[in-house]
DRENTORKOL-383746 format. One record per residue (C-alpha): residue number from 1; residue in one letter; x, y, z. Coordinates in Angstrom, 1 decimal, padded with zeros to 4 digits. Layout:
N
<node num="NUM" residu="A" px="X" py="Y" pz="Z"/>
...
//
This chain:
369
<node num="1" residu="M" px="-008.4" py="-001.8" pz="-015.0"/>
<node num="2" residu="P" px="-006.0" py="-003.5" pz="-012.6"/>
<node num="3" residu="P" px="-002.3" py="-003.1" pz="-013.5"/>
<node num="4" residu="M" px="-001.7" py="-006.8" pz="-013.9"/>
<node num="5" residu="L" px="-004.6" py="-007.1" pz="-016.4"/>
<node num="6" residu="W" px="-003.2" py="-004.1" pz="-018.4"/>
<node num="7" residu="L" px="000.2" py="-005.8" pz="-018.4"/>
<node num="8" residu="L" px="-001.2" py="-009.1" pz="-019.7"/>
<node num="9" residu="L" px="-003.1" py="-007.2" pz="-022.5"/>
<node num="10" residu="N" px="-000.1" py="-005.2" pz="-023.5"/>
<node num="11" residu="F" px="001.9" py="-008.4" pz="-023.9"/>
<node num="12" residu="A" px="-000.8" py="-010.3" pz="-025.7"/>
<node num="13" residu="A" px="-001.1" py="-008.2" pz="-028.9"/>
<node num="14" residu="P" px="002.7" py="-007.8" pz="-029.6"/>
<node num="15" residu="A" px="003.2" py="-011.5" pz="-029.0"/>
<node num="16" residu="L" px="000.6" py="-012.3" pz="-031.6"/>
<node num="17" residu="G" px="002.2" py="-009.8" pz="-033.9"/>
<node num="18" residu="F" px="-000.9" py="-008.6" pz="-035.7"/>
<node num="19" residu="Y" px="-001.3" py="-005.0" pz="-036.7"/>
<node num="20" residu="F" px="-003.6" py="-003.3" pz="-039.2"/>
<node num="21" residu="S" px="-001.4" py="-002.1" pz="-042.1"/>
<node num="22" residu="I" px="-001.6" py="000.0" pz="-045.2"/>
<node num="23" residu="S" px="000.7" py="-000.3" pz="-048.2"/>
<node num="24" residu="C" px="001.8" py="001.7" pz="-051.2"/>
<node num="25" residu="P" px="003.5" py="000.5" pz="-054.4"/>
<node num="26" residu="S" px="007.3" py="000.8" pz="-054.4"/>
<node num="27" residu="G" px="008.5" py="004.1" pz="-055.6"/>
<node num="28" residu="K" px="005.1" py="005.7" pz="-055.3"/>
<node num="29" residu="Q" px="003.5" py="008.4" pz="-053.2"/>
<node num="30" residu="C" px="000.3" py="007.5" pz="-051.4"/>
<node num="31" residu="Q" px="-002.2" py="009.7" pz="-049.6"/>
<node num="32" residu="Q" px="-004.3" py="008.2" pz="-046.8"/>
<node num="33" residu="A" px="-006.7" py="009.5" pz="-044.1"/>
<node num="34" residu="L" px="-006.7" py="007.5" pz="-040.9"/>
<node num="35" residu="L" px="-007.9" py="007.9" pz="-037.3"/>
<node num="36" residu="S" px="-005.9" py="009.0" pz="-034.4"/>
<node num="37" residu="G" px="-005.6" py="006.7" pz="-031.3"/>
<node num="38" residu="N" px="-005.6" py="003.5" pz="-033.4"/>
<node num="39" residu="D" px="-002.3" py="001.7" pz="-034.1"/>
<node num="40" residu="I" px="-001.2" py="001.5" pz="-037.7"/>
<node num="41" residu="L" px="001.6" py="-000.1" pz="-039.7"/>
<node num="42" residu="L" px="003.1" py="001.8" pz="-042.7"/>
<node num="43" residu="Y" px="004.4" py="-000.9" pz="-044.9"/>
<node num="44" residu="C" px="007.9" py="-000.7" pz="-046.4"/>
<node num="45" residu="N" px="009.6" py="-003.9" pz="-047.6"/>
<node num="46" residu="S" px="013.2" py="-002.9" pz="-047.1"/>
<node num="47" residu="S" px="015.3" py="-004.4" pz="-044.3"/>
<node num="48" residu="G" px="017.5" py="-001.8" pz="-042.6"/>
<node num="49" residu="A" px="015.2" py="001.0" pz="-043.8"/>
<node num="50" residu="H" px="015.5" py="004.6" pz="-042.5"/>
<node num="51" residu="W" px="012.3" py="006.7" pz="-042.0"/>
<node num="52" residu="Y" px="012.0" py="010.5" pz="-042.3"/>
<node num="53" residu="Y" px="009.0" py="012.6" pz="-041.4"/>
<node num="54" residu="L" px="007.6" py="016.1" pz="-041.8"/>
<node num="55" residu="F" px="004.6" py="017.1" pz="-039.6"/>
<node num="56" residu="T" px="002.5" py="019.5" pz="-041.6"/>
<node num="57" residu="Q" px="000.7" py="021.1" pz="-038.6"/>
<node num="58" residu="G" px="002.4" py="023.9" pz="-036.7"/>
<node num="59" residu="K" px="005.6" py="025.6" pz="-037.7"/>
<node num="60" residu="K" px="007.2" py="024.8" pz="-041.1"/>
<node num="61" residu="G" px="010.1" py="022.5" pz="-041.0"/>
<node num="62" residu="R" px="012.0" py="020.0" pz="-043.1"/>
<node num="63" residu="L" px="012.3" py="016.2" pz="-043.3"/>
<node num="64" residu="A" px="013.8" py="014.8" pz="-040.1"/>
<node num="65" residu="S" px="015.1" py="011.4" pz="-039.2"/>
<node num="66" residu="L" px="012.7" py="009.4" pz="-037.2"/>
<node num="67" residu="T" px="014.4" py="008.9" pz="-033.9"/>
<node num="68" residu="N" px="013.4" py="009.3" pz="-030.3"/>
<node num="69" residu="I" px="009.6" py="009.4" pz="-031.0"/>
<node num="70" residu="S" px="008.2" py="007.3" pz="-028.3"/>
<node num="71" residu="N" px="005.2" py="005.9" pz="-030.2"/>
<node num="72" residu="M" px="007.0" py="005.0" pz="-033.4"/>
<node num="73" residu="E" px="009.1" py="001.9" pz="-034.1"/>
<node num="74" residu="I" px="010.8" py="000.7" pz="-037.2"/>
<node num="75" residu="M" px="010.2" py="-003.1" pz="-037.6"/>
<node num="76" residu="P" px="012.9" py="-005.5" pz="-038.7"/>
<node num="77" residu="E" px="011.5" py="-005.8" pz="-042.2"/>
<node num="78" residu="G" px="011.5" py="-002.0" pz="-042.6"/>
<node num="79" residu="S" px="007.8" py="-001.1" pz="-041.9"/>
<node num="80" residu="L" px="006.9" py="001.7" pz="-039.5"/>
<node num="81" residu="L" px="004.7" py="000.9" pz="-036.5"/>
<node num="82" residu="I" px="002.8" py="004.0" pz="-035.1"/>
<node num="83" residu="K" px="001.1" py="003.3" pz="-031.8"/>
<node num="84" residu="D" px="-001.7" py="005.6" pz="-030.7"/>
<node num="85" residu="P" px="-001.0" py="008.3" pz="-033.3"/>
<node num="86" residu="S" px="-002.1" py="011.8" pz="-032.5"/>
<node num="87" residu="P" px="-003.6" py="014.4" pz="-034.9"/>
<node num="88" residu="S" px="-000.5" py="016.4" pz="-034.5"/>
<node num="89" residu="Q" px="001.5" py="013.6" pz="-036.3"/>
<node num="90" residu="T" px="-000.4" py="014.3" pz="-039.5"/>
<node num="91" residu="G" px="002.2" py="014.7" pz="-042.2"/>
<node num="92" residu="L" px="004.7" py="013.1" pz="-044.6"/>
<node num="93" residu="Y" px="006.5" py="009.8" pz="-044.0"/>
<node num="94" residu="H" px="009.3" py="008.7" pz="-046.2"/>
<node num="95" residu="C" px="010.9" py="005.2" pz="-046.2"/>
<node num="96" residu="W" px="014.5" py="005.0" pz="-047.6"/>
<node num="97" residu="N" px="016.5" py="001.9" pz="-048.1"/>
<node num="98" residu="K" px="020.0" py="001.4" pz="-046.7"/>
<node num="99" residu="N" px="021.5" py="002.6" pz="-050.0"/>
<node num="100" residu="G" px="019.9" py="006.0" pz="-049.6"/>
<node num="101" residu="R" px="017.1" py="005.6" pz="-052.1"/>
<node num="102" residu="Q" px="013.5" py="006.4" pz="-051.4"/>
<node num="103" residu="V" px="011.3" py="003.2" pz="-051.4"/>
<node num="104" residu="V" px="007.9" py="004.7" pz="-050.6"/>
<node num="105" residu="Q" px="006.3" py="007.9" pz="-049.4"/>
<node num="106" residu="Y" px="003.1" py="008.3" pz="-047.4"/>
<node num="107" residu="E" px="001.0" py="011.4" pz="-046.8"/>
<node num="108" residu="I" px="-001.1" py="010.6" pz="-043.7"/>
<node num="109" residu="D" px="-003.9" py="012.6" pz="-042.1"/>
<node num="110" residu="F" px="-004.6" py="011.3" pz="-038.6"/>
<node num="111" residu="Q" px="-008.1" py="012.7" pz="-038.1"/>
<node num="112" residu="D" px="-009.1" py="013.5" pz="-034.5"/>
<node num="113" residu="I" px="-011.0" py="010.5" pz="-033.1"/>
<node num="114" residu="S" px="-012.4" py="012.5" pz="-030.2"/>
<node num="115" residu="T" px="-014.6" py="014.4" pz="-032.7"/>
<node num="116" residu="L" px="-016.0" py="011.2" pz="-034.3"/>
<node num="117" residu="H" px="-019.6" py="011.4" pz="-035.4"/>
<node num="118" residu="V" px="-021.4" py="008.0" pz="-034.9"/>
<node num="119" residu="T" px="-024.7" py="007.0" pz="-036.4"/>
<node num="120" residu="H" px="-026.7" py="003.8" pz="-036.8"/>
<node num="121" residu="K" px="-028.4" py="003.3" pz="-040.1"/>
<node num="122" residu="D" px="-031.2" py="001.2" pz="-038.7"/>
<node num="123" residu="L" px="-032.1" py="003.8" pz="-036.1"/>
<node num="124" residu="G" px="-032.7" py="006.4" pz="-038.8"/>
<node num="125" residu="Q" px="-029.6" py="008.4" pz="-037.6"/>
<node num="126" residu="R" px="-028.2" py="010.5" pz="-040.5"/>
<node num="127" residu="P" px="-024.5" py="011.1" pz="-041.3"/>
<node num="128" residu="L" px="-023.1" py="014.6" pz="-041.7"/>
<node num="129" residu="Q" px="-024.2" py="016.7" pz="-044.7"/>
<node num="130" residu="N" px="-021.9" py="018.5" pz="-047.1"/>
<node num="131" residu="E" px="-020.9" py="022.0" pz="-046.2"/>
<node num="132" residu="T" px="-018.9" py="024.8" pz="-047.7"/>
<node num="133" residu="L" px="-015.7" py="025.9" pz="-046.0"/>
<node num="134" residu="P" px="-015.6" py="029.6" pz="-045.2"/>
<node num="135" residu="L" px="-012.4" py="030.4" pz="-047.0"/>
<node num="136" residu="G" px="-013.8" py="032.3" pz="-049.9"/>
<node num="137" residu="S" px="-013.0" py="029.8" pz="-052.7"/>
<node num="138" residu="K" px="-016.1" py="027.6" pz="-052.3"/>
<node num="139" residu="E" px="-014.2" py="024.7" pz="-050.9"/>
<node num="140" residu="L" px="-016.6" py="021.8" pz="-050.2"/>
<node num="141" residu="I" px="-016.3" py="019.7" pz="-047.1"/>
<node num="142" residu="F" px="-017.6" py="016.2" pz="-047.5"/>
<node num="143" residu="T" px="-017.2" py="012.6" pz="-046.1"/>
<node num="144" residu="R" px="-015.4" py="010.0" pz="-048.2"/>
<node num="145" residu="W" px="-016.7" py="006.6" pz="-047.1"/>
<node num="146" residu="E" px="-014.6" py="003.5" pz="-046.9"/>
<node num="147" residu="P" px="-016.1" py="000.1" pz="-047.9"/>
<node num="148" residu="W" px="-018.2" py="-001.7" pz="-045.3"/>
<node num="149" residu="Q" px="-016.2" py="-004.0" pz="-043.1"/>
<node num="150" residu="D" px="-017.2" py="-007.6" pz="-042.7"/>
<node num="151" residu="C" px="-020.2" py="-008.5" pz="-040.5"/>
<node num="152" residu="N" px="-019.0" py="-009.0" pz="-036.9"/>
<node num="153" residu="R" px="-021.0" py="-012.2" pz="-036.6"/>
<node num="154" residu="C" px="-022.1" py="-015.1" pz="-038.9"/>
<node num="155" residu="K" px="-025.2" py="-017.3" pz="-038.8"/>
<node num="156" residu="E" px="-026.7" py="-015.0" pz="-036.2"/>
<node num="157" residu="P" px="-027.8" py="-011.3" pz="-036.6"/>
<node num="158" residu="G" px="-024.8" py="-009.1" pz="-036.4"/>
<node num="159" residu="E" px="-023.6" py="-005.6" pz="-037.2"/>
<node num="160" residu="R" px="-021.0" py="-004.0" pz="-039.6"/>
<node num="161" residu="K" px="-019.3" py="-000.7" pz="-039.6"/>
<node num="162" residu="R" px="-017.7" py="001.7" pz="-042.1"/>
<node num="163" residu="L" px="-015.4" py="004.7" pz="-041.6"/>
<node num="164" residu="G" px="-015.9" py="008.0" pz="-043.2"/>
<node num="165" residu="Y" px="-013.1" py="010.6" pz="-043.5"/>
<node num="166" residu="C" px="-013.3" py="014.3" pz="-043.8"/>
<node num="167" residu="Y" px="-012.2" py="015.6" pz="-047.2"/>
<node num="168" residu="I" px="-012.0" py="019.0" pz="-048.8"/>
<node num="169" residu="E" px="-012.4" py="019.7" pz="-052.5"/>
<node num="170" residu="E" px="-011.8" py="022.8" pz="-054.5"/>
<node num="171" residu="P" px="-013.5" py="023.3" pz="-057.9"/>
<node num="172" residu="L" px="-011.6" py="021.5" pz="-060.7"/>
<node num="173" residu="K" px="-009.1" py="020.1" pz="-058.1"/>
<node num="174" residu="E" px="-008.6" py="016.7" pz="-056.6"/>
<node num="175" residu="A" px="-010.0" py="016.3" pz="-053.0"/>
<node num="176" residu="M" px="-007.6" py="016.0" pz="-050.1"/>
<node num="177" residu="P" px="-008.0" py="014.8" pz="-046.5"/>
<node num="178" residu="C" px="-009.0" py="017.8" pz="-044.5"/>
<node num="179" residu="W" px="-006.0" py="018.4" pz="-042.4"/>
<node num="180" residu="L" px="-003.5" py="017.7" pz="-045.1"/>
<node num="181" residu="Y" px="-005.4" py="020.3" pz="-047.1"/>
<node num="182" residu="L" px="-005.5" py="022.9" pz="-044.3"/>
<node num="183" residu="G" px="-001.9" py="022.4" pz="-043.1"/>
<node num="184" residu="E" px="-001.0" py="025.3" pz="-040.9"/>
<node num="185" residu="M" px="-004.3" py="027.2" pz="-041.4"/>
<node num="186" residu="L" px="-006.3" py="027.6" pz="-038.2"/>
<node num="187" residu="V" px="-009.9" py="027.0" pz="-039.3"/>
<node num="188" residu="W" px="-012.8" py="025.8" pz="-037.1"/>
<node num="189" residu="S" px="-015.9" py="024.1" pz="-038.3"/>
<node num="190" residu="S" px="-018.2" py="021.5" pz="-036.7"/>
<node num="191" residu="R" px="-018.2" py="019.8" pz="-040.0"/>
<node num="192" residu="L" px="-014.4" py="019.0" pz="-039.9"/>
<node num="193" residu="R" px="-014.7" py="015.6" pz="-038.3"/>
<node num="194" residu="P" px="-014.5" py="011.9" pz="-039.2"/>
<node num="195" residu="E" px="-017.5" py="009.5" pz="-039.1"/>
<node num="196" residu="L" px="-018.5" py="006.0" pz="-038.1"/>
<node num="197" residu="Q" px="-021.7" py="004.4" pz="-039.4"/>
<node num="198" residu="V" px="-023.1" py="001.1" pz="-038.3"/>
<node num="199" residu="E" px="-025.9" py="-001.1" pz="-039.8"/>
<node num="200" residu="A" px="-027.4" py="-004.6" pz="-039.1"/>
<node num="201" residu="C" px="-026.2" py="-007.6" pz="-041.1"/>
<node num="202" residu="H" px="-026.8" py="-011.3" pz="-041.4"/>
<node num="203" residu="V" px="-024.4" py="-013.6" pz="-043.3"/>
<node num="204" residu="R" px="-023.5" py="-017.2" pz="-043.6"/>
<node num="205" residu="C" px="-020.4" py="-018.6" pz="-041.9"/>
<node num="206" residu="T" px="-017.4" py="-019.4" pz="-044.1"/>
<node num="207" residu="N" px="-013.9" py="-020.9" pz="-043.4"/>
<node num="208" residu="N" px="-012.2" py="-017.7" pz="-044.6"/>
<node num="209" residu="T" px="-011.1" py="-016.6" pz="-041.2"/>
<node num="210" residu="Q" px="-007.9" py="-014.6" pz="-041.3"/>
<node num="211" residu="L" px="-006.8" py="-014.8" pz="-037.7"/>
<node num="212" residu="R" px="-006.5" py="-018.5" pz="-036.7"/>
<node num="213" residu="V" px="-005.2" py="-017.8" pz="-033.2"/>
<node num="214" residu="D" px="-005.9" py="-019.4" pz="-029.8"/>
<node num="215" residu="Y" px="-008.0" py="-017.3" pz="-027.5"/>
<node num="216" residu="V" px="-006.7" py="-016.0" pz="-024.2"/>
<node num="217" residu="I" px="-008.5" py="-016.1" pz="-020.8"/>
<node num="218" residu="F" px="-008.0" py="-013.2" pz="-018.4"/>
<node num="219" residu="D" px="-009.1" py="-014.1" pz="-014.8"/>
<node num="220" residu="N" px="-010.0" py="-012.0" pz="-011.8"/>
<node num="221" residu="F" px="-011.0" py="-008.6" pz="-013.2"/>
<node num="222" residu="R" px="-012.6" py="-006.3" pz="-010.6"/>
<node num="223" residu="L" px="-014.6" py="-003.1" pz="-010.8"/>
<node num="224" residu="D" px="-012.8" py="-000.1" pz="-009.4"/>
<node num="225" residu="E" px="-014.0" py="000.6" pz="-005.9"/>
<node num="226" residu="E" px="-014.3" py="004.4" pz="-006.5"/>
<node num="227" residu="T" px="-015.6" py="004.6" pz="-010.1"/>
<node num="228" residu="E" px="-017.5" py="001.2" pz="-010.0"/>
<node num="229" residu="F" px="-016.5" py="000.3" pz="-013.5"/>
<node num="230" residu="V" px="-013.5" py="-001.2" pz="-015.4"/>
<node num="231" residu="W" px="-012.3" py="-001.1" pz="-019.0"/>
<node num="232" residu="L" px="-011.7" py="-004.3" pz="-020.9"/>
<node num="233" residu="D" px="-009.4" py="-004.3" pz="-023.9"/>
<node num="234" residu="C" px="-009.9" py="-006.9" pz="-026.7"/>
<node num="235" residu="P" px="-006.6" py="-008.1" pz="-028.1"/>
<node num="236" residu="L" px="-006.3" py="-007.7" pz="-031.8"/>
<node num="237" residu="G" px="-009.4" py="-005.5" pz="-031.8"/>
<node num="238" residu="S" px="-009.2" py="-002.3" pz="-033.9"/>
<node num="239" residu="M" px="-011.3" py="000.4" pz="-035.4"/>
<node num="240" residu="Y" px="-010.3" py="-001.1" pz="-038.8"/>
<node num="241" residu="R" px="-011.6" py="-004.7" pz="-038.0"/>
<node num="242" residu="P" px="-015.0" py="-006.2" pz="-037.1"/>
<node num="243" residu="V" px="-015.3" py="-006.6" pz="-033.3"/>
<node num="244" residu="Y" px="-018.1" py="-007.7" pz="-031.0"/>
<node num="245" residu="W" px="-018.7" py="-008.7" pz="-027.4"/>
<node num="246" residu="H" px="-020.8" py="-011.1" pz="-025.3"/>
<node num="247" residu="A" px="-021.8" py="-010.6" pz="-021.7"/>
<node num="248" residu="N" px="-022.8" py="-014.0" pz="-020.3"/>
<node num="249" residu="D" px="-023.4" py="-015.1" pz="-023.9"/>
<node num="250" residu="T" px="-025.7" py="-012.1" pz="-024.6"/>
<node num="251" residu="P" px="-024.5" py="-010.1" pz="-027.6"/>
<node num="252" residu="L" px="-023.7" py="-006.4" pz="-026.9"/>
<node num="253" residu="T" px="-024.7" py="-004.3" pz="-029.9"/>
<node num="254" residu="W" px="-024.2" py="-000.8" pz="-031.1"/>
<node num="255" residu="E" px="-027.9" py="-000.6" pz="-031.8"/>
<node num="256" residu="S" px="-028.8" py="-001.1" pz="-028.1"/>
<node num="257" residu="Q" px="-026.2" py="001.4" pz="-027.0"/>
<node num="258" residu="L" px="-027.0" py="004.1" pz="-029.5"/>
<node num="259" residu="S" px="-030.8" py="003.7" pz="-028.9"/>
<node num="260" residu="G" px="-030.2" py="004.2" pz="-025.2"/>
<node num="261" residu="R" px="-031.5" py="000.8" pz="-024.1"/>
<node num="262" residu="D" px="-028.3" py="-000.6" pz="-022.6"/>
<node num="263" residu="F" px="-026.6" py="001.1" pz="-019.7"/>
<node num="264" residu="T" px="-024.7" py="-001.9" pz="-018.2"/>
<node num="265" residu="T" px="-021.8" py="-001.6" pz="-020.7"/>
<node num="266" residu="F" px="-020.3" py="000.9" pz="-023.1"/>
<node num="267" residu="L" px="-018.6" py="000.1" pz="-026.4"/>
<node num="268" residu="D" px="-016.0" py="002.8" pz="-026.9"/>
<node num="269" residu="P" px="-016.6" py="004.3" pz="-030.4"/>
<node num="270" residu="S" px="-013.1" py="005.8" pz="-030.5"/>
<node num="271" residu="T" px="-011.6" py="002.3" pz="-030.6"/>
<node num="272" residu="G" px="-014.3" py="000.7" pz="-032.8"/>
<node num="273" residu="G" px="-015.5" py="-001.3" pz="-029.9"/>
<node num="274" residu="R" px="-012.1" py="-002.7" pz="-029.0"/>
<node num="275" residu="Q" px="-012.5" py="-001.3" pz="-025.5"/>
<node num="276" residu="L" px="-015.5" py="-002.1" pz="-023.4"/>
<node num="277" residu="Q" px="-016.6" py="-000.3" pz="-020.2"/>
<node num="278" residu="V" px="-018.4" py="-002.6" pz="-017.8"/>
<node num="279" residu="F" px="-020.4" py="-001.7" pz="-014.7"/>
<node num="280" residu="Q" px="-021.2" py="-005.2" pz="-013.4"/>
<node num="281" residu="P" px="-019.4" py="-008.5" pz="-013.1"/>
<node num="282" residu="A" px="-020.1" py="-011.1" pz="-015.8"/>
<node num="283" residu="I" px="-018.2" py="-013.3" pz="-018.2"/>
<node num="284" residu="Y" px="-017.2" py="-011.2" pz="-021.1"/>
<node num="285" residu="K" px="-016.0" py="-012.6" pz="-024.4"/>
<node num="286" residu="C" px="-014.7" py="-010.6" pz="-027.4"/>
<node num="287" residu="F" px="-014.5" py="-011.7" pz="-031.0"/>
<node num="288" residu="V" px="-012.4" py="-010.2" pz="-033.8"/>
<node num="289" residu="Q" px="-013.3" py="-011.1" pz="-037.4"/>
<node num="290" residu="Q" px="-016.0" py="-013.5" pz="-036.1"/>
<node num="291" residu="E" px="-013.3" py="-015.4" pz="-034.0"/>
<node num="292" residu="L" px="-013.1" py="-015.7" pz="-030.3"/>
<node num="293" residu="V" px="-009.9" py="-014.0" pz="-029.1"/>
<node num="294" residu="A" px="-010.4" py="-013.4" pz="-025.4"/>
<node num="295" residu="Q" px="-012.5" py="-014.2" pz="-022.4"/>
<node num="296" residu="F" px="-012.6" py="-012.1" pz="-019.2"/>
<node num="297" residu="N" px="-013.7" py="-013.7" pz="-016.0"/>
<node num="298" residu="P" px="-014.7" py="-011.6" pz="-013.0"/>
<node num="299" residu="A" px="-012.9" py="-012.0" pz="-009.6"/>
<node num="300" residu="T" px="-015.0" py="-013.7" pz="-006.9"/>
<node num="301" residu="S" px="-015.9" py="-011.1" pz="-004.2"/>
<node num="302" residu="P" px="-015.2" py="-011.9" pz="-000.5"/>
<node num="303" residu="E" px="-018.9" py="-011.9" pz="000.1"/>
<node num="304" residu="T" px="-019.5" py="-014.6" pz="-002.5"/>
<node num="305" residu="L" px="-016.6" py="-016.7" pz="-001.1"/>
<node num="306" residu="E" px="-018.1" py="-016.4" pz="002.4"/>
<node num="307" residu="A" px="-021.5" py="-017.4" pz="001.2"/>
<node num="308" residu="Q" px="-020.0" py="-020.4" pz="-000.6"/>
<node num="309" residu="W" px="-018.1" py="-021.4" pz="002.6"/>
<node num="310" residu="R" px="-021.2" py="-021.2" pz="004.7"/>
<node num="311" residu="E" px="-023.2" py="-023.3" pz="002.2"/>
<node num="312" residu="N" px="-020.4" py="-026.0" pz="002.1"/>
<node num="313" residu="D" px="-020.2" py="-026.0" pz="005.9"/>
<node num="314" residu="A" px="-023.9" py="-026.5" pz="006.3"/>
<node num="315" residu="Q" px="-023.9" py="-029.4" pz="003.8"/>
<node num="316" residu="W" px="-021.0" py="-031.0" pz="005.7"/>
<node num="317" residu="R" px="-022.8" py="-030.8" pz="009.0"/>
<node num="318" residu="E" px="-025.9" py="-032.3" pz="007.5"/>
<node num="319" residu="A" px="-023.8" py="-035.2" pz="006.1"/>
<node num="320" residu="R" px="-022.3" py="-035.8" pz="009.6"/>
<node num="321" residu="K" px="-025.8" py="-036.0" pz="011.1"/>
<node num="322" residu="A" px="-026.9" py="-038.5" pz="008.6"/>
<node num="323" residu="L" px="-023.8" py="-040.6" pz="009.0"/>
<node num="324" residu="P" px="-024.8" py="-042.9" pz="012.0"/>
<node num="325" residu="G" px="-028.1" py="-043.8" pz="010.3"/>
<node num="326" residu="R" px="-026.3" py="-044.6" pz="007.1"/>
<node num="327" residu="A" px="-023.7" py="-046.7" pz="008.9"/>
<node num="328" residu="D" px="-026.5" py="-048.8" pz="010.5"/>
<node num="329" residu="S" px="-028.0" py="-049.4" pz="007.1"/>
<node num="330" residu="V" px="-024.7" py="-050.4" pz="005.7"/>
<node num="331" residu="L" px="-024.0" py="-052.8" pz="008.6"/>
<node num="332" residu="K" px="-027.4" py="-054.5" pz="008.2"/>
<node num="333" residu="G" px="-026.8" py="-054.9" pz="004.5"/>
<node num="334" residu="L" px="-023.5" py="-056.6" pz="005.1"/>
<node num="335" residu="K" px="-025.0" py="-059.0" pz="007.6"/>
<node num="336" residu="L" px="-027.7" py="-060.0" pz="005.1"/>
<node num="337" residu="V" px="-025.1" py="-060.6" pz="002.4"/>
<node num="338" residu="L" px="-023.0" py="-062.8" pz="004.7"/>
<node num="339" residu="L" px="-026.1" py="-064.8" pz="005.7"/>
<node num="340" residu="V" px="-027.1" py="-065.4" pz="002.1"/>
<node num="341" residu="G" px="-023.6" py="-066.4" pz="001.2"/>
<node num="342" residu="T" px="-023.5" py="-069.0" pz="004.0"/>
<node num="343" residu="V" px="-026.8" py="-070.5" pz="003.0"/>
<node num="344" residu="L" px="-025.6" py="-070.8" pz="-000.6"/>
<node num="345" residu="V" px="-022.3" py="-072.6" pz="000.5"/>
<node num="346" residu="L" px="-024.3" py="-075.1" pz="002.6"/>
<node num="347" residu="L" px="-026.7" py="-075.8" pz="-000.3"/>
<node num="348" residu="G" px="-023.7" py="-076.4" pz="-002.6"/>
<node num="349" residu="A" px="-022.1" py="-078.8" pz="-000.2"/>
<node num="350" residu="L" px="-025.4" py="-080.7" pz="000.2"/>
<node num="351" residu="L" px="-025.9" py="-081.1" pz="-003.5"/>
<node num="352" residu="K" px="-022.3" py="-082.3" pz="-003.9"/>
<node num="353" residu="F" px="-022.9" py="-085.2" pz="-001.4"/>
<node num="354" residu="I" px="-026.3" py="-086.1" pz="-002.8"/>
<node num="355" residu="R" px="-025.3" py="-086.2" pz="-006.5"/>
<node num="356" residu="P" px="-021.8" py="-087.8" pz="-007.0"/>
<node num="357" residu="S" px="-019.9" py="-087.0" pz="-010.2"/>
<node num="358" residu="P" px="-020.7" py="-089.1" pz="-013.3"/>
<node num="359" residu="G" px="-018.5" py="-092.3" pz="-013.8"/>
<node num="360" residu="K" px="-017.6" py="-092.5" pz="-010.1"/>
<node num="361" residu="R" px="-019.3" py="-094.7" pz="-007.4"/>
<node num="362" residu="S" px="-018.5" py="-094.1" pz="-003.8"/>
<node num="363" residu="K" px="-020.1" py="-094.2" pz="-000.5"/>
<node num="364" residu="Q" px="-020.5" py="-090.8" pz="001.1"/>
<node num="365" residu="V" px="-022.0" py="-090.2" pz="004.4"/>
<node num="366" residu="L" px="-023.4" py="-086.9" pz="005.5"/>
<node num="367" residu="M" px="-022.9" py="-086.5" pz="009.1"/>
<node num="368" residu="V" px="-025.0" py="-083.9" pz="010.9"/>
<node num="369" residu="K" px="-024.2" py="-083.1" pz="014.5"/>
//
């Protein structure tokens, strides 16, 4: 994507100030599986809060103050914004207030988005099956599914998605997200991966939109000359929200992509469709939670500009050729109007002399030379 377009997109989302967040009751400890590569806000309602972390993968350590980590930012109200989290940042996150008391604690498993298993229910594609982890204690690997997200369209046929996270369960013990359970253990299994499932949906429109934002227009995107494609990024789009795209008012669907029928665009599964790879110019629109948030207009190529110039030049020359004939017609019309006007004036004068006004008697003579 051209640098200027990336710059505009990077400014758009922070300006709108809208991040997907998770929360935990004050004074409690909450465990949550999430996906790497997708921004998240860990809620902590404590102005002037301090955050401490302990990454559970790799060498053992202890809680450290959250400073100088480039993709993390403490917000003014105390929450922690983590942009593009990596699997290595799986661990414990503690929020302390300015008086040194713990407000909330999160145990977060950022599961590797690059291993995401994607299926479409209406294509008969099956999710992952349960397996046993080869550790000797009959640990069960399974997918814990989140609720279905809202349909990405209303009134018209749409699609909805749900996320599934990898969990491990020991007999008679509570299940845990896979990498919080494994910690420092180096275990490989093709079953250790998160999932994304999609299905068709059709719902009525309601007024319960949660965004209520004006949409943004991005002009002049171009395909890269070497790769012959460009990535478009939908502001406010997220793996955790319903997103869909139009190309010249034609819906782009997961079903078309996963069935292999559409090769002109590519919805990026790792972003939940927030990013769209396009291979031909068109007017692309993206919607988040059924609301239009952005439109991307293609740049006009030099060849198209030259063709438009030639067409305009030809029309101008044709107009010049037709100008003399049109001028003669206009002149004749003006002469006819003047003649008719003169005749009407003379007739009016003649009637004035022949029929004097009522109540007046005078001698009037019409002299014709």
